[in-house]
py3Dmol code that shows the C-alpha trace and the ligand (Angstrom):
import py3Dmol

protein = """\
ATOM      1  CA  MET A   1     100.818 101.025  99.834  1.00  0.00           C
ATOM      2  CA  TYR A   2     100.024 104.383 101.156  1.00  0.00           C
ATOM      3  CA  THR A   3     102.534 106.695 102.452  1.00  0.00           C
ATOM      4  CA  TYR A   4     103.241 106.825 106.428  1.00  0.00           C
ATOM      5  CA  THR A   5     105.897 106.825 108.794  1.00  0.00           C
ATOM      6  CA  PRO A   6     106.791 103.309 109.275  1.00  0.00           C
ATOM      7  CA  ALA A   7     105.180 101.800 112.231  1.00  0.00           C
ATOM      8  CA  THR A   8     107.590 100.804 114.786  1.00  0.00           C
ATOM      9  CA  LEU A   9     107.177  98.003 117.457  1.00  0.00           C
ATOM     10  CA  ASN A  10     105.016  99.894 119.922  1.00  0.00           C
ATOM     11  CA  SER A  11     101.894  97.690 119.667  1.00  0.00           C
ATOM     12  CA  LEU A  12     103.828  94.517 119.712  1.00  0.00           C
ATOM     13  CA  PRO A  13     103.767  92.454 122.916  1.00  0.00           C
ATOM     14  CA  ALA A  14     107.162  92.550 124.718  1.00  0.00           C
ATOM     15  CA  SER A  15     108.270  88.887 123.477  1.00  0.00           C
ATOM     16  CA  TRP A  16     107.900  89.908 119.814  1.00  0.00           C
ATOM     17  CA  ARG A  17     109.391  93.169 120.436  1.00  0.00           C
ATOM     18  CA  ARG A  18     112.426  91.542 121.918  1.00  0.00           C
ATOM     19  CA  ALA A  19     112.633  89.246 118.711  1.00  0.00           C
ATOM     20  CA  LYS A  20     112.407  92.114 116.439  1.00  0.00           C
ATOM     21  CA  GLN A  21     114.714  94.483 117.852  1.00  0.00           C
ATOM     22  CA  GLY A  22     117.685  91.769 117.066  1.00  0.00           C
ATOM     23  CA  SER A  23     119.654  92.495 113.913  1.00  0.00           C
ATOM     24  CA  ARG A  24     119.231  88.846 112.848  1.00  0.00           C
ATOM     25  CA  TRP A  25     116.389  86.404 112.540  1.00  0.00           C
ATOM     26  CA  ALA A  26     114.978  85.644 116.265  1.00  0.00           C
ATOM     27  CA  TRP A  27     114.899  81.836 115.428  1.00  0.00           C
ATOM     28  CA  LEU A  28     118.488  81.671 114.283  1.00  0.00           C
ATOM     29  CA  SER A  29     119.657  82.123 118.042  1.00  0.00           C
ATOM     30  CA  PHE A  30     117.708  80.173 120.370  1.00  0.00           C
ATOM     31  CA  GLY A  31     119.448  81.370 123.079  1.00  0.00           C
ATOM     32  CA  ARG A  32     122.155  78.919 124.406  1.00  0.00           C
ATOM     33  CA  TYR A  33     121.388  76.446 121.477  1.00  0.00           C
ATOM     34  CA  LYS A  34     122.948  79.245 118.924  1.00  0.00           C
ATOM     35  CA  SER A  35     125.416  77.452 116.750  1.00  0.00           C
ATOM     36  CA  PRO A  36     126.538  77.504 113.211  1.00  0.00           C
ATOM     37  CA  LEU A  37     125.427  73.821 112.750  1.00  0.00           C
ATOM     38  CA  LEU A  38     121.814  74.812 113.857  1.00  0.00           C
ATOM     39  CA  VAL A  39     122.070  77.557 111.206  1.00  0.00           C
ATOM     40  CA  VAL A  40     123.239  75.307 108.541  1.00  0.00           C
ATOM     41  CA  ALA A  41     120.553  72.696 109.514  1.00  0.00           C
ATOM     42  CA  LEU A  42     117.736  75.214 109.615  1.00  0.00           C
ATOM     43  CA  SER A  43     118.934  76.655 106.060  1.00  0.00           C
ATOM     44  CA  GLY A  44     118.819  73.164 104.990  1.00  0.00           C
ATOM     45  CA  PHE A  45     115.150  72.899 106.351  1.00  0.00           C
ATOM     46  CA  LEU A  46     113.904  76.135 104.687  1.00  0.00           C
ATOM     47  CA  VAL A  47     115.398  75.127 101.201  1.00  0.00           C
ATOM     48  CA  ALA A  48     113.732  71.595 101.490  1.00  0.00           C
ATOM     49  CA  CYS A  49     110.287  73.677 102.476  1.00  0.00           C
ATOM     50  CA  ALA A  50     110.116  75.427  99.198  1.00  0.00           C
ATOM     51  CA  GLY A  51     109.535  72.240  97.290  1.00  0.00           C
ATOM     52  CA  LEU A  52     106.917  71.099  99.669  1.00  0.00           C
ATOM     53  CA  PRO A  53     102.932  70.850  98.684  1.00  0.00           C
ATOM     54  CA  PRO A  54     100.793  73.539 100.514  1.00  0.00           C
ATOM     55  CA  ALA A  55     100.509  73.271 104.249  1.00  0.00           C
ATOM     56  CA  GLN A  56      97.350  72.318 106.032  1.00  0.00           C
ATOM     57  CA  TYR A  57      95.977  74.195 108.791  1.00  0.00           C
ATOM     58  CA  GLU A  58      93.368  73.454 111.464  1.00  0.00           C
ATOM     59  CA  GLY A  59      90.325  75.326 110.270  1.00  0.00           C
ATOM     60  CA  TYR A  60      90.949  76.260 106.945  1.00  0.00           C
ATOM     61  CA  VAL A  61      91.053  74.570 103.569  1.00  0.00           C
ATOM     62  CA  LEU A  62      93.040  75.386 100.350  1.00  0.00           C
ATOM     63  CA  ASP A  63      90.843  77.453  98.137  1.00  0.00           C
ATOM     64  CA  TRP A  64      93.351  78.278  95.216  1.00  0.00           C
ATOM     65  CA  GLN A  65      97.247  78.169  94.544  1.00  0.00           C
ATOM     66  CA  ASP A  66      99.244  79.486  91.736  1.00  0.00           C
ATOM     67  CA  GLU A  67     102.478  77.982  91.496  1.00  0.00           C
ATOM     68  CA  PHE A  68     103.762  79.642  88.473  1.00  0.00           C
ATOM     69  CA  ASN A  69     104.342  76.505  86.864  1.00  0.00           C
ATOM     70  CA  GLY A  70     102.739  77.565  83.536  1.00  0.00           C
ATOM     71  CA  ARG A  71     104.322  79.590  80.716  1.00  0.00           C
ATOM     72  CA  THR A  72     102.007  82.690  81.328  1.00  0.00           C
ATOM     73  CA  ILE A  73     100.336  84.393  83.937  1.00  0.00           C
ATOM     74  CA  ASN A  74      96.802  82.697  84.724  1.00  0.00           C
ATOM     75  CA  LYS A  75      93.914  85.054  84.074  1.00  0.00           C
ATOM     76  CA  ASP A  76      91.625  83.060  86.139  1.00  0.00           C
ATOM     77  CA  TYR A  77      93.361  84.538  88.965  1.00  0.00           C
ATOM     78  CA  TRP A  78      95.353  87.544  88.047  1.00  0.00           C
ATOM     79  CA  ARG A  79      94.397  90.825  86.196  1.00  0.00           C
ATOM     80  CA  HIS A  80      96.810  93.672  85.304  1.00  0.00           C
ATOM     81  CA  ALA A  81      96.510  97.290  86.541  1.00  0.00           C
ATOM     82  CA  VAL A  82      97.322  99.356  83.555  1.00  0.00           C
ATOM     83  CA  GLY A  83      98.200 103.076  83.734  1.00  0.00           C
ATOM     84  CA  GLY A  84     100.209 105.806  85.752  1.00  0.00           C
ATOM     85  CA  GLY A  85      98.932 108.667  87.616  1.00  0.00           C
ATOM     86  CA  GLY A  86     100.875 108.325  90.857  1.00  0.00           C
ATOM     87  CA  TYR A  87      98.324 106.193  92.784  1.00  0.00           C
ATOM     88  CA  GLY A  88      97.799 108.540  95.291  1.00  0.00           C
ATOM     89  CA  ASN A  89     101.407 108.697  96.402  1.00  0.00           C
ATOM     90  CA  ASN A  90     103.088 110.650  93.525  1.00  0.00           C
ATOM     91  CA  GLU A  91     104.674 107.074  92.412  1.00  0.00           C
ATOM     92  CA  LEU A  92     106.267 107.423  89.058  1.00  0.00           C
ATOM     93  CA  GLN A  93     105.802 104.157  87.303  1.00  0.00           C
ATOM     94  CA  TYR A  94     103.327 103.297  84.590  1.00  0.00           C
ATOM     95  CA  TYR A  95     102.056  99.863  85.036  1.00  0.00           C
ATOM     96  CA  THR A  96     101.953  97.835  81.831  1.00  0.00           C
ATOM     97  CA  ASN A  97     100.772  94.295  80.957  1.00  0.00           C
ATOM     98  CA  ALA A  98     103.891  93.853  78.998  1.00  0.00           C
ATOM     99  CA  GLU A  99     105.705  90.424  79.516  1.00  0.00           C
ATOM    100  CA  THR A 100     109.036  92.576  80.123  1.00  0.00           C
ATOM    101  CA  ASN A 101     107.203  93.950  83.355  1.00  0.00           C
ATOM    102  CA  ALA A 102     105.448  90.727  84.272  1.00  0.00           C
ATOM    103  CA  ARG A 103     105.834  87.154  83.347  1.00  0.00           C
ATOM    104  CA  VAL A 104     106.237  83.485  84.458  1.00  0.00           C
ATOM    105  CA  GLU A 105     109.500  82.125  84.028  1.00  0.00           C
ATOM    106  CA  LYS A 106     110.965  78.776  85.546  1.00  0.00           C
ATOM    107  CA  GLY A 107     108.427  78.145  88.163  1.00  0.00           C
ATOM    108  CA  LEU A 108     108.317  81.825  89.176  1.00  0.00           C
ATOM    109  CA  LEU A 109     106.151  85.179  88.602  1.00  0.00           C
ATOM    110  CA  ILE A 110     108.678  87.761  87.936  1.00  0.00           C
ATOM    111  CA  LEU A 111     107.667  91.499  88.403  1.00  0.00           C
ATOM    112  CA  GLU A 112     110.064  93.768  86.859  1.00  0.00           C
ATOM    113  CA  ALA A 113     110.434  97.660  87.292  1.00  0.00           C
ATOM    114  CA  ARG A 114     112.459  99.234  84.162  1.00  0.00           C
ATOM    115  CA  ARG A 115     113.874 102.350  83.578  1.00  0.00           C
ATOM    116  CA  GLU A 116     111.903 103.207  80.416  1.00  0.00           C
ATOM    117  CA  ARG A 117     109.435 105.866  79.413  1.00  0.00           C
ATOM    118  CA  LYS A 118     105.954 105.256  78.680  1.00  0.00           C
ATOM    119  CA  ALA A 119     103.106 107.652  78.324  1.00  0.00           C
ATOM    120  CA  GLY A 120     105.047 110.357  79.989  1.00  0.00           C
ATOM    121  CA  TRP A 121     106.138 108.266  82.956  1.00  0.00           C
ATOM    122  CA  PRO A 122     110.010 107.603  83.577  1.00  0.00           C
ATOM    123  CA  TYR A 123     109.682 103.989  84.881  1.00  0.00           C
ATOM    124  CA  THR A 124     107.589 100.768  83.877  1.00  0.00           C
ATOM    125  CA  SER A 125     106.466  98.165  86.201  1.00  0.00           C
ATOM    126  CA  ALA A 126     103.767  95.664  87.001  1.00  0.00           C
ATOM    127  CA  LYS A 127     100.844  95.362  89.288  1.00  0.00           C
ATOM    128  CA  LEU A 128      98.962  92.053  89.346  1.00  0.00           C
ATOM    129  CA  GLN A 129      95.493  92.003  91.339  1.00  0.00           C
ATOM    130  CA  THR A 130      92.850  89.274  91.883  1.00  0.00           C
ATOM    131  CA  LEU A 131      90.140  92.078  91.731  1.00  0.00           C
ATOM    132  CA  GLY A 132      86.974  90.640  90.422  1.00  0.00           C
ATOM    133  CA  ARG A 133      88.654  87.256  90.118  1.00  0.00           C
ATOM    134  CA  LYS A 134      89.697  85.650  93.498  1.00  0.00           C
ATOM    135  CA  SER A 135      88.634  87.685  96.337  1.00  0.00           C
ATOM    136  CA  MET A 136      88.208  86.480 100.030  1.00  0.00           C
ATOM    137  CA  LEU A 137      86.317  87.063 103.204  1.00  0.00           C
ATOM    138  CA  TYR A 138      88.593  85.845 106.137  1.00  0.00           C
ATOM    139  CA  GLY A 139      91.282  83.029 105.317  1.00  0.00           C
ATOM    140  CA  ARG A 140      94.898  82.730 104.970  1.00  0.00           C
ATOM    141  CA  VAL A 141      97.071  84.097 102.222  1.00  0.00           C
ATOM    142  CA  GLU A 142     100.663  82.740 101.915  1.00  0.00           C
ATOM    143  CA  VAL A 143     103.173  84.385  99.371  1.00  0.00           C
ATOM    144  CA  ARG A 144     106.753  83.057  98.694  1.00  0.00           C
ATOM    145  CA  ALA A 145     108.809  85.925  97.597  1.00  0.00           C
ATOM    146  CA  LYS A 146     112.070  87.478  96.971  1.00  0.00           C
ATOM    147  CA  LEU A 147     112.213  91.113  97.026  1.00  0.00           C
ATOM    148  CA  PRO A 148     113.918  93.440  94.793  1.00  0.00           C
ATOM    149  CA  ARG A 149     116.959  95.710  95.863  1.00  0.00           C
ATOM    150  CA  GLY A 150     117.445  99.429  94.775  1.00  0.00           C
ATOM    151  CA  VAL A 151     116.824 102.824  96.403  1.00  0.00           C
ATOM    152  CA  GLY A 152     113.473 103.816  95.352  1.00  0.00           C
ATOM    153  CA  SER A 153     111.897 100.675  94.892  1.00  0.00           C
ATOM    154  CA  TRP A 154     108.655  99.998  96.812  1.00  0.00           C
ATOM    155  CA  PRO A 155     107.723  96.354  96.363  1.00  0.00           C
ATOM    156  CA  ALA A 156     104.050  95.261  98.066  1.00  0.00           C
ATOM    157  CA  ILE A 157     102.030  92.424  98.696  1.00  0.00           C
ATOM    158  CA  TRP A 158      98.754  93.793  99.945  1.00  0.00           C
ATOM    159  CA  MET A 159      94.927  93.632  99.931  1.00  0.00           C
ATOM    160  CA  LEU A 160      92.172  96.193  99.381  1.00  0.00           C
ATOM    161  CA  PRO A 161      88.341  95.689  99.552  1.00  0.00           C
ATOM    162  CA  GLU A 162      86.630  94.159  96.406  1.00  0.00           C
ATOM    163  CA  ASP A 163      83.710  96.692  97.328  1.00  0.00           C
ATOM    164  CA  GLY A 164      84.266  99.334  99.876  1.00  0.00           C
ATOM    165  CA  SER A 165      80.725 100.753 100.051  1.00  0.00           C
ATOM    166  CA  GLY A 166      79.326 101.108 103.380  1.00  0.00           C
ATOM    167  CA  TYR A 167      82.257 101.695 105.063  1.00  0.00           C
ATOM    168  CA  GLY A 168      82.760 105.324 104.988  1.00  0.00           C
ATOM    169  CA  VAL A 169      83.885 107.054 101.649  1.00  0.00           C
ATOM    170  CA  GLY A 170      86.637 105.311 100.251  1.00  0.00           C
ATOM    171  CA  TRP A 171      90.387 104.886 101.714  1.00  0.00           C
ATOM    172  CA  PRO A 172      91.263 104.532 104.438  1.00  0.00           C
ATOM    173  CA  ASP A 173      87.663 103.814 105.768  1.00  0.00           C
ATOM    174  CA  SER A 174      87.240 100.816 103.822  1.00  0.00           C
ATOM    175  CA  GLY A 175      90.709  99.305 104.864  1.00  0.00           C
ATOM    176  CA  GLU A 176      94.052  98.140 103.758  1.00  0.00           C
ATOM    177  CA  ILE A 177      95.783  95.088 104.857  1.00  0.00           C
ATOM    178  CA  ASP A 178      99.730  95.101 103.809  1.00  0.00           C
ATOM    179  CA  LEU A 179     100.986  91.537 104.062  1.00  0.00           C
ATOM    180  CA  MET A 180     104.479  92.958 103.079  1.00  0.00           C
ATOM    181  CA  GLU A 181     106.043  96.298 102.256  1.00  0.00           C
ATOM    182  CA  HIS A 182     109.549  97.136 101.631  1.00  0.00           C
ATOM    183  CA  VAL A 183     111.342 100.459 100.597  1.00  0.00           C
ATOM    184  CA  GLY A 184     114.570 100.177  98.935  1.00  0.00           C
ATOM    185  CA  TYR A 185     116.378 103.128 100.949  1.00  0.00           C
ATOM    186  CA  ASP A 186     115.790 100.989 104.209  1.00  0.00           C
ATOM    187  CA  GLN A 187     116.999  97.736 102.774  1.00  0.00           C
ATOM    188  CA  GLY A 188     116.167  94.857 104.872  1.00  0.00           C
ATOM    189  CA  THR A 189     113.509  96.229 106.807  1.00  0.00           C
ATOM    190  CA  VAL A 190     109.967  94.742 106.019  1.00  0.00           C
ATOM    191  CA  HIS A 191     106.699  96.306 107.140  1.00  0.00           C
ATOM    192  CA  PHE A 192     103.281  94.887 108.253  1.00  0.00           C
ATOM    193  CA  THR A 193     100.570  97.181 108.385  1.00  0.00           C
ATOM    194  CA  VAL A 194      96.714  97.626 108.782  1.00  0.00           C
ATOM    195  CA  HIS A 195      94.769 100.907 107.879  1.00  0.00           C
ATOM    196  CA  THR A 196      91.342 101.603 108.570  1.00  0.00           C
ATOM    197  CA  ALA A 197      89.332 104.852 109.557  1.00  0.00           C
ATOM    198  CA  ALA A 198      90.290 104.956 112.990  1.00  0.00           C
ATOM    199  CA  TYR A 199      94.106 103.740 112.445  1.00  0.00           C
ATOM    200  CA  ASN A 200      96.060 105.149 109.587  1.00  0.00           C
ATOM    201  CA  HIS A 201      99.216 107.152 108.863  1.00  0.00           C
ATOM    202  CA  LYS A 202      97.294 110.417 108.275  1.00  0.00           C
ATOM    203  CA  ILE A 203      96.415 110.757 111.700  1.00  0.00           C
ATOM    204  CA  GLY A 204      99.447 108.966 113.164  1.00  0.00           C
ATOM    205  CA  THR A 205      97.536 105.711 114.262  1.00  0.00           C
ATOM    206  CA  GLN A 206      98.194 103.215 111.834  1.00  0.00           C
ATOM    207  CA  ARG A 207      98.682  99.886 113.430  1.00  0.00           C
ATOM    208  CA  GLY A 208     101.573  97.451 112.156  1.00  0.00           C
ATOM    209  CA  ALA A 209     105.094  96.397 112.783  1.00  0.00           C
ATOM    210  CA  SER A 210     108.349  96.353 111.228  1.00  0.00           C
ATOM    211  CA  LEU A 211     110.909  93.494 111.089  1.00  0.00           C
ATOM    212  CA  ARG A 212     114.664  93.329 110.100  1.00  0.00           C
ATOM    213  CA  MET A 213     114.954  90.799 107.329  1.00  0.00           C
ATOM    214  CA  PRO A 214     118.703  91.282 106.044  1.00  0.00           C
ATOM    215  CA  ASP A 215     118.340  88.544 103.412  1.00  0.00           C
ATOM    216  CA  ALA A 216     114.999  89.736 102.268  1.00  0.00           C
ATOM    217  CA  SER A 217     116.269  90.827  98.530  1.00  0.00           C
ATOM    218  CA  GLU A 218     118.480  87.406  98.579  1.00  0.00           C
ATOM    219  CA  ALA A 219     116.296  84.696  99.722  1.00  0.00           C
ATOM    220  CA  PHE A 220     112.833  83.611  99.561  1.00  0.00           C
ATOM    221  CA  HIS A 221     110.574  84.004 102.594  1.00  0.00           C
ATOM    222  CA  THR A 222     106.942  83.195 103.176  1.00  0.00           C
ATOM    223  CA  TYR A 223     104.768  86.185 103.780  1.00  0.00           C
ATOM    224  CA  ALA A 224     101.469  85.069 105.310  1.00  0.00           C
ATOM    225  CA  MET A 225      98.466  86.756 106.787  1.00  0.00           C
ATOM    226  CA  GLU A 226      95.728  84.810 108.678  1.00  0.00           C
ATOM    227  CA  TRP A 227      92.504  86.664 108.831  1.00  0.00           C
ATOM    228  CA  THR A 228      89.374  85.699 110.968  1.00  0.00           C
ATOM    229  CA  PRO A 229      86.522  87.770 112.478  1.00  0.00           C
ATOM    230  CA  GLN A 230      88.471  88.178 115.514  1.00  0.00           C
ATOM    231  CA  TYR A 231      91.796  88.992 114.410  1.00  0.00           C
ATOM    232  CA  ILE A 232      94.450  89.526 111.503  1.00  0.00           C
ATOM    233  CA  ARG A 233      97.682  87.916 111.998  1.00  0.00           C
ATOM    234  CA  TRP A 234     100.754  88.528 110.103  1.00  0.00           C
ATOM    235  CA  SER A 235     103.845  85.897 109.888  1.00  0.00           C
ATOM    236  CA  VAL A 236     106.942  85.374 108.243  1.00  0.00           C
ATOM    237  CA  ASP A 237     108.124  81.745 107.606  1.00  0.00           C
ATOM    238  CA  GLY A 238     105.662  80.668 110.169  1.00  0.00           C
ATOM    239  CA  THR A 239     106.502  82.901 113.003  1.00  0.00           C
ATOM    240  CA  THR A 240     104.134  85.642 114.107  1.00  0.00           C
ATOM    241  CA  VAL A 241     105.374  89.053 113.512  1.00  0.00           C
ATOM    242  CA  PHE A 242     102.117  91.198 114.546  1.00  0.00           C
ATOM    243  CA  GLN A 243      98.391  90.691 115.266  1.00  0.00           C
ATOM    244  CA  PHE A 244      95.710  93.501 115.128  1.00  0.00           C
ATOM    245  CA  ASP A 245      92.642  92.189 117.106  1.00  0.00           C
ATOM    246  CA  ASN A 246      89.016  93.315 116.156  1.00  0.00           C
ATOM    247  CA  PRO A 247      88.158  95.810 119.032  1.00  0.00           C
ATOM    248  CA  CYS A 248      84.611  95.152 118.180  1.00  0.00           C
ATOM    249  CA  THR A 249      83.870  99.011 117.979  1.00  0.00           C
ATOM    250  CA  GLY A 250      82.659  99.127 114.594  1.00  0.00           C
ATOM    251  CA  TRP A 251      83.844  99.706 111.072  1.00  0.00           C
ATOM    252  CA  GLN A 252      85.922 102.540 111.579  1.00  0.00           C
ATOM    253  CA  ALA A 253      88.370 100.386 113.547  1.00  0.00           C
ATOM    254  CA  TRP A 254      87.495  97.074 111.967  1.00  0.00           C
ATOM    255  CA  PRO A 255      86.447  97.397 108.152  1.00  0.00           C
ATOM    256  CA  PHE A 256      87.286  93.883 107.627  1.00  0.00           C
ATOM    257  CA  ASP A 257      84.177  91.946 107.215  1.00  0.00           C
ATOM    258  CA  LYS A 258      83.965  92.164 103.522  1.00  0.00           C
ATOM    259  CA  PRO A 259      85.663  90.452 100.767  1.00  0.00           C
ATOM    260  CA  PHE A 260      89.324  91.783  99.739  1.00  0.00           C
ATOM    261  CA  TYR A 261      91.370  91.052  96.674  1.00  0.00           C
ATOM    262  CA  LEU A 262      95.214  90.332  96.748  1.00  0.00           C
ATOM    263  CA  ILE A 263      97.733  92.784  95.191  1.00  0.00           C
ATOM    264  CA  LEU A 264     101.449  92.242  93.811  1.00  0.00           C
ATOM    265  CA  ASN A 265     103.254  95.227  92.708  1.00  0.00           C
ATOM    266  CA  ILE A 266     106.483  97.247  92.669  1.00  0.00           C
ATOM    267  CA  ALA A 267     106.084 101.077  92.761  1.00  0.00           C
ATOM    268  CA  CYS A 268     108.859 103.403  91.670  1.00  0.00           C
ATOM    269  CA  GLY A 269     109.773 106.200  93.770  1.00  0.00           C
ATOM    270  CA  GLY A 270     106.652 107.874  95.549  1.00  0.00           C
ATOM    271  CA  ASP A 271     105.960 109.769  98.766  1.00  0.00           C
ATOM    272  CA  TRP A 272     107.655 107.065 100.693  1.00  0.00           C
ATOM    273  CA  GLY A 273     109.405 104.696  98.533  1.00  0.00           C
ATOM    274  CA  GLY A 274     111.095 107.860  96.833  1.00  0.00           C
ATOM    275  CA  ARG A 275     111.700 109.732  99.951  1.00  0.00           C
ATOM    276  CA  GLU A 276     115.433 109.296  99.271  1.00  0.00           C
ATOM    277  CA  GLY A 277     115.321 109.420  95.662  1.00  0.00           C
ATOM    278  CA  ILE A 278     115.871 106.616  92.949  1.00  0.00           C
ATOM    279  CA  ASP A 279     119.118 104.962  92.102  1.00  0.00           C
ATOM    280  CA  ASN A 280     118.590 104.546  88.387  1.00  0.00           C
ATOM    281  CA  ASP A 281     121.667 102.523  88.212  1.00  0.00           C
ATOM    282  CA  SER A 282     119.987  99.811  90.506  1.00  0.00           C
ATOM    283  CA  LEU A 283     117.076  99.196  87.946  1.00  0.00           C
ATOM    284  CA  PRO A 284     115.896  97.021  86.685  1.00  0.00           C
ATOM    285  CA  TRP A 285     114.103  95.659  90.072  1.00  0.00           C
ATOM    286  CA  ARG A 286     112.741  92.297  90.020  1.00  0.00           C
ATOM    287  CA  MET A 287     110.305  90.668  92.464  1.00  0.00           C
ATOM    288  CA  GLU A 288     110.101  87.079  92.311  1.00  0.00           C
ATOM    289  CA  VAL A 289     107.113  85.054  93.505  1.00  0.00           C
ATOM    290  CA  ASP A 290     107.598  81.327  93.868  1.00  0.00           C
ATOM    291  CA  TRP A 291     103.861  80.562  94.910  1.00  0.00           C
ATOM    292  CA  VAL A 292     100.635  82.054  96.180  1.00  0.00           C
ATOM    293  CA  ARG A 293      98.297  79.796  98.286  1.00  0.00           C
ATOM    294  CA  VAL A 294      94.957  81.100  99.466  1.00  0.00           C
ATOM    295  CA  TYR A 295      93.052  79.195 102.111  1.00  0.00           C
ATOM    296  CA  ARG A 296      89.224  79.352 102.841  1.00  0.00           C
ATOM    297  CA  TYR A 297      88.053  80.126 106.520  1.00  0.00           C
ATOM    298  CA  LEU A 298      86.001  77.410 107.853  1.00  0.00           C
ATOM    299  CA  GLY A 299      84.343  79.510 110.411  1.00  0.00           C
ATOM    300  CA  ASP A 300      84.410  79.064 114.337  1.00  0.00           C
TER     301      ASP A 300
END
"""
ligand_1 = """\
1
CA
Ca 106.858 78.167 91.949
"""
view = py3Dmol.view(width=600, height=400)
view.addModel(protein, "pdb")
view.setStyle({"model": 0}, {"cartoon": {"style": "trace"}})
view.addModel(ligand_1, "xyz")
view.setStyle({"model": 1}, {"stick": {}})
view.zoomTo()
view.show()
């Protein structure tokens, strides 16, 4: 959620790079098997998947899940960030705990950024985090979400350490894992990134990948992160899009042996999100989350 020039495909294996350079989803065109019929069949399959119970993975066990089937946000899992201040990126929103900015509705968690003044800030929005309630050390996180659309919006699904002490002096030394980031002026490009002392945007060494997802704001997709002592691997709808391997050279490269917590938010403007201004007519912006499922890592 920190500003940087979006990482491109330099660090990806050639096979992934090819997949990501296409303007469409790689798995909608299986070479000679490409056909409208296949696309229709796959679409039906994906729709059906939305209602399925959590998948099972070898080496992991479901730890907690929020399907957002209740009437209110479950405080056993989530707490609101409240306040403004720019969050290190000159962001323009004031985060509130109002239902207008975050609520559960018809099986979905709705995060909504609105054009309304609050405490001197021109927009209100929401940031929900599991800080102090549900953190994890290794494991698997899956979030099925539909992203907002609008120049100036900056939604993210990401993770920070519960306690970064012992790894340098704060960000980026203590690490950041971005399951998903999207900036509205580059509609349909989704970013997956890791920040550490050795790898971050301030020195042009951040590690990550970007993927063209033309329907990211119209359709739900499952953004997932698998985290073991050896690697962090990102996937979208079950297809791997990036992997960061532990180089085993110390915390400067891998500050990921401590518990992290999950964050869902929409920032307004900011150094990256607001690079091409804010289209005020496009607000309110809504990010919809169908479910969050978190799996515990069972060890090697
Ligand atoms: Ca749901």
